C-alpha positions in Angstrom: 0.1 0.1 0.1 2.8 2.2 0.0 3.9 4.9 -3.3 7.6 4.2 -4.1 9.4 6.4 -6.6 9.3 4.8 -10.2 11.5 5.9 -13.0 9.2 4.3 -15.5 5.5 6.4 -14.1 8.0 9.7 -13.9 8.3 9.0 -17.9 4.9 8.7 -18.2 3.9 11.8 -16.3 5.9 13.6 -18.8 4.0 11.9 -22.1 0.8 13.2 -19.8 2.2 16.5 -19.5 3.1 16.8 -23.2 -0.5 15.4 -24.2 -2.0 18.3 -22.0 0.2 21.1 -23.5 -0.5 19.8 -27.0 -4.3 19.4 -26.1 -4.6 23.2 -24.9 -2.2 24.5 -27.3 -4.7 27.3 -29.4 -5.9 26.5 -32.8 -4.3 28.8 -35.7 -7.5 30.2 -37.3 -8.5 29.7 -41.1 -7.3 32.8 -42.2 -4.0 33.2 -40.3 -3.1 29.6 -41.2 -3.8 30.7 -44.7 -1.9 33.7 -44.6 1.1 32.0 -42.4 1.1 28.7 -44.2 1.6 27.1 -40.9 -0.7 23.9 -40.1 -1.7 22.5 -36.8 0.6 20.0 -36.1 -0.7 17.1 -34.2 2.5 14.7 -32.6 0.1 13.2 -30.2 -3.4 12.1 -30.1 -3.7 10.0 -27.4 -1.4 7.7 -25.3 -1.5 3.8 -24.8 -0.7 2.8 -21.3 0.4 -0.9 -20.8 2.2 -2.5 -18.0 2.2 -5.4 -15.6 -0.6 -5.7 -13.2 0.3 -3.4 -10.1 2.6 -0.9 -11.9 0.4 2.3 -11.5 -1.5 2.7 -14.2 -5.0 3.3 -13.4 -3.1 5.7 -10.3 -1.4 7.6 -13.1 -4.7 7.8 -15.4 -6.4 9.1 -12.0 -3.8 11.8 -11.2 -3.6 12.9 -15.0 -7.2 13.3 -14.9 -7.9 15.1 -11.5 -4.9 17.5 -12.7 -6.0 18.2 -16.1 -6.9 21.4 -17.6 -8.3 19.7 -20.5 -11.5 18.8 -18.8 
């Protein structure tokens, strides 16, 4: 029942942070996109999280959901 530091979980949290940053990035409007020639790059469309039972996947998802500004 104790939470221990886990390097793999730390890496996943960095991926969650990148997902949130991308999801909250303002889109370039149609006219600006046409003038600038820029597109809205989509690099992360979601996260597939897998691992052995008891590694903390659900806990990480709960933390991300509760702390995210995406909601």
